[in-house]
C-alpha positions in Angstrom: -7.8 24.4 13.1 -7.0 21.4 15.3 -4.9 21.8 18.3 -4.8 22.6 21.9 -3.5 26.5 22.1 -3.0 27.2 25.6 1.1 27.8 27.7 1.0 24.2 29.3 1.7 20.4 27.7 -1.1 18.2 28.0 -0.6 14.3 29.7 -1.0 11.4 27.7 -3.3 9.0 29.8 -2.6 5.9 27.9 1.7 6.5 27.8 2.2 8.7 24.6 4.2 11.3 24.7 2.1 15.0 23.6 2.0 16.0 20.0 4.8 19.0 19.0 4.9 22.7 19.9 4.4 24.7 17.6 5.4 28.9 17.9 3.9 30.9 15.0 2.2 34.0 13.7 2.2 33.2 10.8 -1.6 31.3 9.9 -1.0 30.2 6.7 1.8 27.7 8.4 0.0 27.6 11.0 -2.8 25.7 8.9 0.0 23.4 7.1 1.5 22.2 10.2 -2.0 21.6 12.2 -2.5 19.2 8.9 0.7 17.7 9.0 0.1 17.4 12.6 -3.1 16.2 11.9 -1.4 13.2 9.3 0.7 12.1 11.2 -1.7 11.4 14.7 -0.6 14.4 16.8 -2.6 17.1 18.5 -0.3 20.0 18.9 0.5 22.2 21.7 0.4 25.6 19.5 2.0 29.1 20.3 0.9 32.5 19.7 3.8 34.5 21.4 7.1 33.2 23.6 6.3 30.3 25.3 6.9 30.7 29.1 10.8 29.5 30.0 8.8 26.0 32.4 5.8 25.4 29.8 5.9 23.8 27.1 9.0 25.1 25.3 11.2 22.3 27.8 8.4 19.0 28.4 7.4 18.8 24.3 8.9 15.9 22.3 10.0 18.2 19.1 9.3 22.0 18.2 8.7 23.9 15.4 9.0 27.3 15.1 7.8 29.7 11.9 10.3 31.9 10.1 8.4 34.0 11.7 8.7 33.5 15.3 12.5 33.3 15.0 13.6 36.0 16.9 10.9 35.7 20.0 12.8 32.2 20.7 15.6 33.7 20.9 16.0 33.0 24.8 14.3 29.9 25.1 15.6 27.4 27.0 18.4 25.3 24.4 17.1 21.7 23.9 17.3 19.2 21.1 14.1 18.7 18.4 13.8 22.4 17.6 13.2 22.7 13.9 12.6 26.0 12.1 9.9 25.8 9.5 9.2 28.2 6.5 7.9 28.5 3.1 10.7 30.4 1.6 12.9 28.6 -0.3 15.6 31.8 -0.9 16.0 33.5 2.3 19.3 34.2 2.6 18.7 34.8 6.4 16.9 31.4 7.1 21.1 29.7 8.7 21.6 32.6 11.0 18.1 32.5 12.2 18.7 29.0 13.3 21.9 29.3 15.2 20.4 31.8 17.2 17.4 29.3 18.5 19.5 26.0 18.2 17.1 24.8 15.6 18.6 20.7 14.2 16.5 21.2 11.6 16.0 23.7 9.2 12.8 22.8 6.8 11.3 24.0 3.9 7.2 23.9 2.9 6.3 21.7 1.3 9.1 19.7 0.3 10.0 18.8 3.5 6.3 17.7 4.6 6.9 13.6 3.7 9.8 13.9 5.9 8.3 15.8 9.0 5.3 14.3 8.7 7.2 10.8 10.2 9.1 12.8 12.3 6.2 14.5 14.3 4.5 10.7 14.5 8.3 9.6 15.8 8.0 12.0 18.1 4.5 11.5 19.6 4.9 8.1 19.4 8.3 7.8 21.5 10.5 5.5 20.7 9.9 1.7 22.2 10.9 -1.3 21.0 8.2 -2.1 18.1 5.8 -4.9 18.9 6.3 -8.4 18.4 4.1 -10.3 15.5 2.7 -13.2 14.9 0.6 -14.3 11.7 -1.7 -17.5 12.5 -2.4 -19.4 8.8 -4.9 -22.6 8.0 -2.8 -25.3 6.1 -6.7 -26.1 5.2 -9.9 -24.4 4.8 -11.9 -24.9 9.0 -8.7 -25.6 10.5 -8.7 -23.7 13.1 -6.7 -20.7 12.3 -8.7 -18.1 13.3 -9.6 -19.5 16.5 -5.8 -19.6 17.3 -5.7 -15.8 16.5 -8.2 -14.3 18.0 -7.4 -17.0 21.8 -3.5 -15.5 21.1 -4.7 -12.1 21.3 -7.2 -12.8 24.2 -4.4 -14.5 26.7 -1.9 -11.5 25.8 -3.9 -9.2 26.4 -5.3 -11.0 30.0 -1.4 -10.2 30.8 -1.4 -7.3 30.2 0.2 -6.3 27.8 -1.0 -3.4 24.3 -2.4 -6.1 21.8 -3.7 -5.3 18.8 -5.6 -8.3 16.7 -6.0 -7.8 12.6 -7.9 -9.9 10.6 -6.3 -9.9 7.3 -8.6 -13.0 6.0 -11.6 -10.9 3.7 -12.9 -13.8 3.2 -13.1 -14.8 6.4 -16.2 -13.3 8.4 -15.0 -11.0 10.0 -12.4 -11.6 12.8 -14.9 -9.6 15.6 -17.3 -12.1 14.9 -15.7 -14.8 17.5 -15.1 -11.3 19.8 -18.9 -11.1 19.8 -18.2 -7.4 18.8 -19.4 -7.0 15.3 -21.4 -4.4 16.2 -18.7 -2.5 18.8 -18.4 0.4 17.7 -15.2 1.7 15.2 -13.6 1.5 12.1 -13.1 -1.4 10.0 -10.7 -2.4 6.7 -13.3 -0.2 4.8 -11.9 3.1 6.7 -8.3 2.2 5.3 -8.5 1.0 2.0 -6.8 3.6 0.4 -4.4 4.8 3.2 -0.8 5.5 1.8 2.4 7.1 3.7 2.1 6.5 7.1 -0.6 6.4 9.5 -0.3 7.7 13.1 0.1 4.2 15.7 -2.3 6.7 18.2 -4.8 7.1 16.5 -5.0 3.8 14.5 -5.6 2.5 18.0 -7.9 5.0 18.8 -10.2 4.0 16.4 -10.6 0.7 16.7 -13.6 -1.4 18.3 -12.0 -2.1 21.8 -13.5 -5.7 22.4 -12.0 -7.4 25.9 -8.8 -5.7 26.6 -7.7 -5.1 22.7 -7.6 -3.8 19.9 -9.0 -5.0 16.1 -9.0 -4.5 12.9 -11.8 -6.7 11.1 -14.1 -6.1 8.2 -17.4 -4.7 7.4 -20.6 -6.1 6.9 -21.2 -4.6 3.4 -19.9 -6.1 -0.2 -16.3 -6.9 -0.4 -13.4 -4.4 -0.1 -9.5 -4.9 -1.8 -6.8 -3.8 0.7 -4.2 -2.6 -1.7 -0.7 -3.9 -0.6 0.5 0.0 0.7 -2.8 0.6 2.9 -1.4 -2.5 4.5 1.4 -1.6 4.6 0.7 2.0 6.1 -1.8 -0.1 9.0 0.9 -2.9 10.0 3.7 -0.2 10.4 1.8 2.3 12.4 0.2 -1.2 14.8 3.7 -2.9 15.2 5.2 0.9 16.1 3.2 0.9 19.1 4.9 -2.5 20.9 3.3 -5.0 22.5 1.7 -8.1 20.6 0.8 -7.2 17.1 -1.4 -10.9 15.8 -2.8 -11.4 12.2 -5.3 -13.7 11.1 -4.0 -14.8 6.9 -6.1 -16.3 4.4 -4.2 -19.2 2.8 -3.4 -17.4 -0.7 -0.3 -14.7 -1.1 -1.6 -12.0 -2.8 0.5 -8.5 -2.7 -1.5 -7.5 -0.2 -0.8 -10.8 1.8 3.2 -10.1 0.7 3.1 -6.6 2.6 1.7 -8.5 6.5 4.3 -11.3 5.8 6.5 -9.4 4.7 5.4 -7.4 8.7 5.7 -10.6 10.7 8.8 -11.7 13.3 6.5 -16.0 13.3 4.5 -17.5 11.2 1.8 -20.4 12.6 0.1 -23.0 10.3 -2.4 -25.1 12.1 -2.3 -28.5 10.1 -5.8 -30.8 11.1 -3.9 -34.1 11.4 -4.6 -35.5 8.3 -3.6 -36.5 5.0 -5.1 -34.6 2.8 -4.8 -31.6 4.9 -1.2 -32.6 5.3 -0.8 -32.1 1.3 -2.5 -29.0 1.4 -1.0 -27.2 3.7 2.8 -28.3 2.3 1.7 -25.9 -0.6 0.9 -23.0 1.3 4.2 -23.5 3.2 6.6 -23.7 -0.1 4.3 -20.4 -0.8 5.0 -17.8 2.2 8.2 -19.3 2.8 8.9 -17.0 0.1 8.1 -14.3 1.7 8.7 -15.1 6.1 11.8 -16.7 7.0 10.3 -18.0 9.9 7.3 -20.0 9.9 6.3 -22.7 12.4 3.5 -26.0 12.6 0.6 -25.9 14.9 -1.3 -29.6 14.5 -4.4 -30.0 15.5 -6.3 -33.2 15.9 -8.0 -35.5 16.3 -5.2 -37.5 14.5 -6.0 -39.9 10.8 -4.8 -43.3 12.1 -0.4 -43.3 12.1 -0.3 -39.8 12.2 0.9 -37.0 15.4 1.9 -34.2 15.5 5.7 -34.5 15.4 4.6 -36.7 11.6 3.0 -33.6 10.6 5.9 -31.5 11.8 7.9 -33.6 9.9 5.9 -33.9 6.5 4.9 -30.4 6.3 8.9 -29.4 6.6 8.4 -27.2 9.4 9.2 -26.7 13.4 6.9 -28.0 15.3 5.7 -25.3 18.1 3.0 -27.4 20.1 -0.2 -29.7 19.6 -3.0 -27.6 19.0 -6.0 -29.2 21.7 -9.5 -30.1 21.6 -11.6 -28.2 23.5 -15.2 -29.0 24.2 -18.2 -26.4 24.4 -15.8 -24.1 22.6 -18.2 -23.1 20.5 -21.4 -23.0 23.9 -19.0 -20.6 24.9 -19.0 -18.1 22.4 -22.4 -18.1 22.7 -21.9 -17.0 26.0 -19.9 -13.9 25.3 -16.5 -15.9 26.1 -13.9 -15.8 23.3 -11.9 -18.5 22.4 -8.9 -18.6 25.5 -10.9 -16.0 27.2 -11.8 -17.6 30.8 -8.2 -18.7 31.1 -8.9 -22.3 32.1 -9.5 -24.9 29.4 -6.8 -26.7 27.2 -6.8 -23.3 24.4 -5.8 -20.9 27.1 -3.6 -23.4 28.9 -1.1 -23.5 24.7 -2.0 -19.9 24.5 -0.1 -18.9 28.0 2.5 -21.3 26.8 3.0 -19.9 23.5 3.6 -16.3 24.8 6.3 -17.8 27.4 8.3 -19.4 24.4 8.4 -16.1 23.5 9.6 -14.2 27.0 12.2 -17.0 27.3 13.8 -16.0 24.0 13.4 -12.5 24.1 14.0 -11.4 27.1 10.6 -10.0 28.0 7.0 -10.9 28.7 3.6 -9.9 27.0 2.8 -7.6 30.4 5.7 -4.9 29.5 6.0 -6.1 25.7 6.9 -8.5 23.8 10.2 -7.6 21.5 10.2 -7.2 18.3 12.4 -9.8 16.6 12.0 -12.4 19.0 11.0 -15.8 18.7 10.0 -18.4 20.5 
């Protein structure tokens, strides 16, 4: 069985709150509660007897008291977040015991399992502002969307904000390669392909490769894996609950899984090379994406064909202009040296990303260091 059996709460170094306090001597019930904590990505503190008045009872984000332990908890201090948990559906005394310990909820397993997993995850992760989520896609192949997605994530992480980069394009070759992390330890999409329901945000973050100050979810090097819509939904929802910034590298096609990703974005960026054919292709992409994502904006990229410029591209696509993506010589050479796109903090691409995050911060009243607000716009 997982979980720490102790008399004091466990501090969480990265700012996440600890898991719930479990009070029970019922071995079968304890096994069930530990299983639900694991599903929520939380590590509980377990007491087999009454907790100390100055111990984890007061500090835990929530307390799960087994039916067998209710009598022993009568003298514990009154607090919010106490739940009485058991299995007997027809116990007439359960409400009396709940009142005696000040329980806010009476839960019967297995009926309440799904609801309890959500509550454990919420308590362990804390209630905070969701991440600002931005998706990047290309108006045509080779537009530089993955490079921009990497640079935006690296720029946000360099500012000190919690950042996650998610590669939602199974045919893109793996965004971890752009970051020089194809051999980094950690989980990839195939590990999450069967995910359903709720994932713990902290567990997701801890499982992913850490590269250049951010967490990266990319693809494996093996056969292509199809990500079901429910897995995409679960992963992105977990990432957003952590707060900070989530950058998603998206394909140009929109299937059910991509639609799930688009539905969780605050803002989409469509990178469009300054060519007539690219603009024509981008208009088709924008029409499809716009059916799911309300806020899609354009990032034109030079060099431009004769008579075209960034404003013309914005008018032709019918999208709001964010800014023009600059050319940067030596970008490939920098990647060969281990510097990711935008990683130096200097150069046109890094300046573009810094300006973008400043726009987001100005519109949302926050900044990448303290965590960008969900629902803000640049």
